[in-house]
N, C-alpha and C positions, 0 to 999 in steps of 0.2 A: 415343383410344378413347372411344366414346360411352357414355351411361348404360346403355342396354339391354345392351351387351356386358359392362359391369361387373356388372350384375345376374346375368348368366350365370356370371361368375367367382365371385360371392358364393354362388350356389346350388350350383355344382359343386364349387368348391374347399372350401367350408365343409361340405358335406354328404356328400361321399363319401370317394384318395391312393395313394402307393406309395413304398417305399424304393428307393434305387438298388441294384438287384440285381446281384450280380457273376455274370458268366458263368462256368460251370464250365471249369476248365482242360482242354485236350485230353488225352486218355489217351495214354500212351506207346505206340509201336508194339509189337505183340505179336510174339514170336519164333516162335510156333507157326505151323505151316503153314496151319491153318484159323483164320480170325479168330474171336475169341470173340463171342458174342451180345452186343449192346449192353445195358447195364444198364437195367432198367425205370425209367421216370421216376417220381419221387415227387411227390405233390401237396404244395404248400407249406402250412404251418400258417397258419390265418387266425383272427381273433377273432370271426368271424360264421358263420352257417349259412344255408342256403336257407330262405326264409320270414321272415328278419329284416325288420322294418318299423319305421322311425323316422319320427316326425312332428315338425315344427318350427313354431313361431310366428315370424314376421318382423315386426319393428317398423322404422319409418323415421321418424327424428326430424324431417325436413323436412315430413312429411305429418301424422301424428298419433302420439301416444305409444302408443296402443292397437295391437293386432295389425293390420297392413296387408296381410299375405299369409300363406299357409301353404305348407309344402313337405313332401314325403315322400321317403324313400329306402328302396327295397325290393330285397332280394336275391331275385329272382323264380324263378330256376331254375339248375341246373347240367346242361349237356348238351354233346354233341359239336357244335362250331361252328368254322368257319374253319380246319379242319385240325387242331384240337386239342380239348381238353376245357375248357370255360369256364363261369364264372359270368356270368349276365346280371343287371346291376345298373342300376336305373332311379331317377333323381331327377326329381320333378315339382314345379313351383311355380306358384301362381296367386294373384291378389289375393283378399281377402275380398269378399263381396258388396257392401259399402259402397264400396270402392275400385273394384270392377269396374263399378259404375254410372257411374263417370266415365271409366274407362280399361280396356278389355278387354285382358287379357294372359295368356298361357299359355306355359310353358317345359317342355320335356322333355329331359333329358340322360341318355344311357345309355352303357354300356360293356360289351363282352364281354371278360372278364378271364381270361387263361390260368391254369389252376389250378397249372401246373408252374413258371411264372416270375413270376406276379402282374404281368404286363405286358399292356397292352391289345392285342387283336386287331382290334377295330373299335369306333369311338365315334361318336356322333352328337349333335347339338344341334338340336332343333326349336323354333322360336319362332313364336308367332302374336300379333301386336300389332294389335288391331282386325282389319282385313281383310288385313293383310300377313302372309304366311306365308314362312318360310325354313327350309330343312333343310340342315345341314352334316354331311357324313359323312367320317370319316377312316379309311381302311383301312391298317393298320400291317403293314409287313414288317420285323419286329424283327431277323431274321437279316441283313438288308442295310442296316439303319438308314435305312429309307426309308418313305414313306407316300404314299398317293394321297388328295388332298383334293378333295371334290366339294361343290358348292353348287347347290341347287335349291329348289323350292317344296314338296317332299314327294312329288311325282309325276313331275316332269320335272327332269333335271339340266341346268343352264344353264352351268356352268363347272367345269373340273377343273384340278388342278395337282399335279405330282409334287414331293414335299418330300424334302429330305435332312435327317435327324434325328441328334441325338447318340445314342449308345448308351443303351438302357434308357429310351426316351422314353415319356411318359405323356400321357393326356388329363386334363382337370381332375378328372373323377370318379374315375378310377383313382388319381390322385395322392392322394386322401384315404384310400383303402383302404390305401395304403402307410404313411401316417402312423400309422394305427392299429396297424401291425405293427412300428413302429420300437422298438428298445431305448431306454428312457427314462432319461435322465440329465441333470440340470441343467447347462447350459452347452454342450451339444453342438449342432452345427450340421450340417444335411443339405441338399444341393442336389439337386433333382429336375428334370430336363429335362421340359418340358411343351409340347405344341402346342395352340393355340387360335386359331380363325379363320384357320388356315393360317399362323400365325406361331409361331416357336419362342421360348419363354421359359425362364427358370430360376426355379423356385420354391425360394427359400432359406428354410429353416425353422430357427429357433433355439429350443431348449427352455429357457425362462426358469427354470422351477422348479415345485414342487409346492405347491398351495394348496387350500383348501376352497371348493367352489362349490355354491351353492344354486340348484336349478331345480325345475320342476314334478314331476320324478321323485324329488326328495329332495335332501338335502345329502350330498355325497360328495367324497373327495379327487380332484383332477384335475391333470393336467399342463398348464401354461400355455405356449403356443407363440407365437412371433412370425413369421409368414410375410411374406416380401418378394418381390414379383414383379419380376424383372429381365428386361430386353431388351438383349441384347448387353452384359451386365455392368452396365447402368445401371438403377436403379430407375425403373419407369414413373411418370408424373406422378400417376396415380390408379389404384388406390386409394392414399390418403395413408398409411393405416396399417391393419394387420389384426392381430387377436389371436384365437387358437383355443384352446379348452379340450377336452382328451380325458380321459375318466375313467381313473383309476389302478386298474383292476381287469382281470379276464380278458377282458371284452367290449370294452374300449377304445372306448367310445362317444364320438363327437363330440357334446359337450354344448352348446357355445355358440361362436358366432363373432361378432366385432364388426368391421365394416368401415367406415372413415371415408373418405368421398368428397366431391367438390365438391357433389354433389346432397344430401348429408346423411349421417347415420350409420345404417347398417343393422345390426341385431342379430338373429341367428338363435339361438333357444333351444329346446332339446328339450322336447317336451310329453309324448310317450308313446314307448314302445318295447316290442317283443315279438319 
């Protein structure tokens, strides 16, 4: 896995999640002659609302200790999409002007998140590195545990692949929304199936404990987590280690993430939220 793909993991996994949702058990057959009307679907409770905007500073130890890039995560809207009602969540990242003078880079990661299941309906990753553009789109069929993966340049699709997925599969951005919704208890471990670049991974997250964390938005109690990215049950070679902190309050804000890779240590820290 090359460095640019790892940056996508850092931005997406660090800034956006999902818990492994259980599918509702089928209702027993009715003895009445006329079938009862299906119950109305209820929206899942979430610790965010439309309009939420989080900004982050990103430092890279192999480059400079000052801020090397910035990122934003925005819950832009909630509307009918892809046969359901969904939140549209967008994460964007780009280098500071100083770094951009040496290397032009822009990433946009988005997901359409079903309000009833908190599972993704569609996800995409757009990257522009200097003159090179790539757009990856994953269209989820959660009922059939399948997805269609497309790769192109943002205007033309050059390759497609049909994927078989584990139940309740996520994209990296939807996977963080779920982590924000997890019941928090020290020592618990959760495994989230996740697809990235057309490959199926398992994101295994252990809640280490509760501690005080100081950031630009103040000092607050936070849950410290250790995510491990697995491919076919084996940890991937890089990132070498990841640590995530989520605030211990009603908003469950992703406050900080540290990712150690061969290219250096990346640290994302929240700067503002509203």
